[in-house]
N, C-alpha and C positions, 0 to 999 in steps of 0.2 A: 723452168715444168711446162712437159707441154703437156695438151691437153691432159685435161680430167673422163673420166670415165666416171661411174657412176656401178657400182655393183650393190647385189642385192645380197643378205647370207640373213637365214632364218640357225636361230642359239635361242638355248635354256633363256627361259627369259629371267630368273632364280640367280642362270652366268651371266646372263648378261648385266643383270643391276649388279651384282659382287665387285665384277673384272667395270664395270661405273665408277663407283665407287674408290675404283683403286686406284683406276686411270686419276681423281681427280682428285686423291693427295696427292698424283705423283705431280701432278698438276699439264696432266698429257692429254692430250683428244684424241679419244679413239680411233678418228682417222687416222691421226699423228700413228697413234701406234699402228695400223691396218699396213699402211708407209711404209713404215718398219721393218714389221713382217716380213714384205711383198720386196723390197733393196735387200732387206738377207739375199731374200729365197738366190729371186733373181743372182744376187753378187755372189754362195754356195753351192749353189744349183741344189740345197735342201733344204729340207727343212728345220728348225735350233731343238728340236725338241723330237721323240721320239714316236711312233703315231701305232701299234700294234693292230693292224685287221683280225691276224690270225685270233681263234677266237680257241681255243681249247676242249675239250668234252672235258669235262673233270676224273674221267676212268680214266682218260693218255696224261692230267697233267699228273694221277695219281703214281701211275704207269712211271710215270717221265724224275718224281719223286724216289720212287723207290730202285734208279736203277742211277741215280745220284748217289741213294747212299749204296749202294752195290761199293760202285769207283770209290770212296769213304772212305767206306771200310775193311778194303783192300790196299786199299792208297795208305791210309795206315794204319797199318798193320804190314806192308813194308815197308814202309819210311822204318818204323818199331823195329825190326828184323833188323835192319842196317845198324842203326844202331843196338840192341843188345850182343852183334859177333862185332863190331867196333872198327865195322865200314863207314871212309868218309863218306862224308854229308856233302852231299857237293849243290847247287847255287839253283840248277834245276831240280834236280829230287828238295828242296825246301820252294821252289816256284810251285812248282808244281801241286805239292799238299797243300800249299791256303790256298791255289786257284782252287780247290777240288773241296773246299775248304767251306774257302767263300760263295762259291759255289751253291753247295748244299746248302748254308745255311739264306743263299739271300732269296732258292728257289722257294725255302717249306716255308719263307713268312707271306711267300707273295699269293700263297693259298695255302693257309693256311686254319682262314676259319673252313674255309673246303673241307678241309683232309677229315673230320669229326665224322660230319656224313658218311661223305664214301668209306673213312675205314670201318666195313664192317664186321670183312674175315681178322679185324684186331693182328695181324702176322704184323705191321712195327707200332712198338708204344713209340711215335714223332717226337714227341718233346721230349724221352728219356734220349732221342737222337743227337737231338736239335739240342739238348745238352750239351752233351759230349762233344758232342760239333762245333760248339763255344768252347764251352776250356783247352780247345788242341790248338784251338786256334790260336787261342791269351796262350796258354804255356807257348808253343814258337813265335809269339810274338818276342813272348818275357824275356823266355828261356836259350836261349839258340844264341851262342856268342862264336866267332872269331874271332882264328890267330893264324897267320901266314904259315905258320911252321904247320900244323893240324890243317885247319882249315874249317868249317862250319862244323859246331859239335851242340849235345845239348846236357849244358850242367845235371848236374848230378838227379838235383834236386825236380828240374824238369824229366830228365826218365819217367820218376816216380810218377809227378800228377801227369801224362806224358799217359803212362800206359793205363791213368786209370782211367782215363778218358779214354781209347780203345774200349776198355770192358768196360764204360756206359754204352759207348757205340754200341755192338758185340749187340750186349740184353737185352738192345732197342728190340731184336725180332723176341718177339713173344712164346713164339715153339720155343726156346729154344733152354 
């Protein structure tokens, strides 16, 4: 080991106390944990976690969630139309829809508590949209099948359940 250097950092006292307790239970000294972090940064040229320094205004969060909602509704509607028209479901169609649903759910959960204060216009019933998205994701995970000759397809019961999820998402718009 090379020459030692001392660093001085300020952290919230409660945070420090809680982390010190965890480190003690793991049998790790704070200096060892900090050295481990520095070694990781040196080896990987990045932090082992994400620090978000960009802070969105609540109105931006709501606007982004609204755009996610529209994308979810349109993507799910397109997917459902393909099923109704007996078109083959490609892996890309399925992956895209799952990604859009996951993004909506994750973004909703991220700002859920702030939503009710922000949504004074009541344009979207966010809880209904969220539940519809969860239902759609469940259907995609449990009712999509694959056969070599047919490719991906949705079971009959899955088609009904997906239509109900789509209806729930579409009806989340309170002005409809």
